[in-house]
N, C-alpha and C positions, 0 to 999 in steps of 0.2 A: 781452590779453597776460597770461601767467601771472606772478603775483607771487612773487618769491623769498622763501622762508621765512627768518625770522630764526633765527640759530643760537642754541643754548643758551648760558646765561650762563657766565662764567668763574669766578665766585666759588665756586660749589659744588664743582667739580672741584679747584680750588686748595686749598680747605679740607680736603677729603678726603685729598688727596695730602700736605698738610702734617701733618695729624694722624697719618696712617699712618707718615710718616717720624719724627715725634716719638716715637710709641709704640715704634718699632724702636730708636731711640737710648736711650730709657728702659730697655728690656729688656736692651740690651747694656751698660748702665752708663756710656754716654758722656755722657748728660745726666741730671741729677738730677730726681727726680719733683717737686721743689719748683718747677720751671719752670711748673707749671700755675697757680701763684699769679699769675704775670705774665699768663697768658692770661685769667684771670678779670677782671683789671683792664682788659685791652685789648679787651674784647668790643665796645665802641662802634665800633672800627675796622671790624668786620665790616659794620655798617650803612652806614658811609661807602663801603666797597668795593662793596656791592650798589647803592648810589645811583649811583656812577660808572658801573657796568655798565649800569644802566637808562637813565641820562641820555644817554650818548654813543651807545649802540647799537653793534652789531657786524654790519655787512653786507659786510665785506671783510677781507682779510688785514691791511691797514693799520689798520682799526678794531680788530681783535683785538689787534694789537701795541700800539696806543695805550692801550687799556683795561688790558692786562697791565702796562705800564710804570707807569701811574698807580696801579694797585692796589698794586704792589710798593713804590712810593714812599710811599704812605699808610701801609702797615704798617711800613716801615723808619723813617719819621719818627715814627710813634706809639710804637714800642718805644724809640726814642732818647729821647723825652720822658719815658717811664716810667722809664727807667734813670737819667735825670738828676734824678729826684725823690728827695730824701732825707727820709724821714719824721721821723727824729730831729732833723735840722738844722732842720726846719720847726717845731719846738717841742714834741716829745714830752717827757713828764715821767716821772721815776722816783720811785716811792713804796715805802717799806718797808711790808710787810703782815704780818699775823700775829695770832693770838689764842692765849691759854693753853688748855690742855686742861681745867683746872679739875677738877670732880668727875665729869666724863663717863667712862663706861665703854665707850662705843661712839661712832662718828663717821660722819658723811656729809659728804664734801667735794665741792663743785661748782666747777669752774673754767671760766670762759667768756670768754676774750679774743676780740676781734673778729677779729684777724689778728696772729699773733705766732710767735715761736719759744718754745715752752713746754717747760720742763725741770722734771721732778718727781723728787724723791729722798727717801729716809728721813732724818729728823733724828737726830742723835746723842743729843740730849737728849729725855727723855720728858715734860718740863714743858710744852712748847708743842704745841698742836694743829697750827698752821700757822705758818711763819716764812719770810720771803723778800723778794724785791723784784719789782715789776711796772712795766713801761714801757707808756705808752699815748699816743696822739695827742692833741693839744690839742682836737680836735673831739669827743673822747669824755670821759666821766666814769667814774672808777673807783669801783665800789661794793663795799663789804665788809660782810658781815653774819654774825652768829653768833646762833643761837637754840638753845634746849634743848627737846628733845622727850623727856620722861622723863629717862632716863640717856644719851640720844644727843645729841651736839653736832652741829648742822647748820650747816656753814660754807659761805658762798657768796662768791666773788670774781669780778666780771664788769666788763666795760666796757659802758657804755650810752650812748645818744644818738649824734649825729653821723652822718655818712654811712659806709657800709661801705667799708673801706680795706684794700687788699692791698699787698704789697710786691714789687718786681720785682728784676731782676738788678742786682748791684752796690750795692744799697741796704742800709743798716743797719736791720734790722727790729727792732721792739720785742721785748724778751726778758722773759719771765716765768721767774724762777728761784725755785721754790717747794719748800720742805722740808715734809714731812708726818710726823705722829706714827707711830712704829713699835710702840707698846706696847699699843694697843687695836685691836680688830677694826674695820674701816672699809669703807665703800663710797666709791668714787671715780667721779665723773662729769666728763667733759671735752667741751665743745662749742665748736667754732671754725669760722669761715668758711673760712680758708685759712692755711696755714703748716706748721710742722714741730712735731710732738709727740714728745718723748723722755721716756719714763716708766721710771725704774729702781725697780721695786717689789719687788726681790729680798729686801728686809728688812722689808717691810710685812706686817701681818696682814690680808691682803686677803680680803674676802667677796664683793664685787661690783665689776665694772668696766664702765663704759659710755663709749664714745668715739664722737663724731659729728663728722666733719671733712668740709668741703665739697671742698677740693682741697689736695693736698700730700702729706706723708709722716708716717707714724706708726711709731715704734719703741718696743716695749714689752718690758721684761724682767720676767718673772713670778717670784713667789716659789716656793721648792721645797716649802714646807709649807702644808697646808690644803686644803680643798675649796671651790672658788669658781667663780663664773660670770663670763664676760667677753663683752661684746657690742660689736663694733667695726664702725662703718659709715663708709664714705668714698665720696664721689662720684667723684673722679678722683685717682689717685695710687697709692701703695704702702703696704701694711701689712706690717711685719716684726715677728714675735713670737719672742722668745728664751725658750726653755723649758728648765729644768734637766732633765737626763736621767732623774732619778727621778720626775719629775712625769708622771702619766698625762694624756693629752690626747685629747679628742674635739672635732673641729672640724666645724662645719656651715657650708658655704659657699653663699651665694646671690649669686654674682657673675655679672654679665651678660657683660661682655667683659674677663675678667681671667685671667691666667696664675696657676697655683697651684703652688708648689714646697714639697714636704714632705720630711722626713727619710726615709731608707731604712727600710723595714720597716712603714711605716704602711699599714693596710688601708683600702681605698676601697670604699664602697658608696653608689651614687647620688652625692649631694653631701656625704657625710659621710666624714671621715678619722679613723681611730682609731689611737693609738699601741699598740705591742705589749703594753705594761704597763698599759694603762688599766683593764682589768677588775679586776686585783688590787692596783692602786696605792692606798696609804693616802692619798696626796695627789694630787689631780687637778683639772683645769679642764675645764669645758664651755664651749667657745668658739664663738660665732656671729660670722661675718664676712660683711659685705656690701660689695661693691665694684662700682660701675657700670662703670668703665673703669680698668684698672690691673693691679696685681700683688699677690699674697699670698705671703708667705714665712714658713715656720715653721722655726726653726733651733734645734737642741739645743746645749747647752753642758755 
């Protein structure tokens, strides 16, 4: 007697359909890109769903329906638990951070929260190199360090130790509100697992910018003056770069599955986009953007 072949699993098709629907909602602006932080935290649910599919088996319509109901129940329950977790209520701490500029004539600032909403702006005063506040989970330790390399101040602020933590829907996420010096040329580096990065660098003497984000959203406002390089890398999410109209822009994109939206008039050659004023601009940026899955937006103001 011929044996009936077992049907393919349900988990794979459900994941593909769900991801496609989520990308569509992201691109339409219905769902924010920060939703990917939740998915990063919820990845163990996928293993549970695969286990249910393998354990019960699916040799009939009734079996298919049972597996589908159980998988949906697992995901619904898992996301409900994630939503019910409040990182700050669980004992997050807030600390004042900062160091004076001292005699430095240049600076390099490196910010590395595990997962947070990071806000960076220019300080009104030229006395401090960095000044602000940082929140972090009790499972982490906040480390702040300042070293001098010749006339360059090298400042690092990071969370270390503990398990990787992300924040989901309805949760109060840790906030880093950091002001940086505007009076000296500086390099800025940001590295974060998941979250939202908002950098207002319009009044900063920027020389180099490097951003590495696992999942979430990055919004960067660039200065109108100077010639500088920027390298932005994100796994899943959206990168939005606001550029002054007088700033020349050359963007090199190495995006796998990402939509790219550029201002009108930008010339495209292979994966490089160039603003009409780039060649003759006194101030300009060479921007490299890498997105595995998501969206890249360049907006003029």
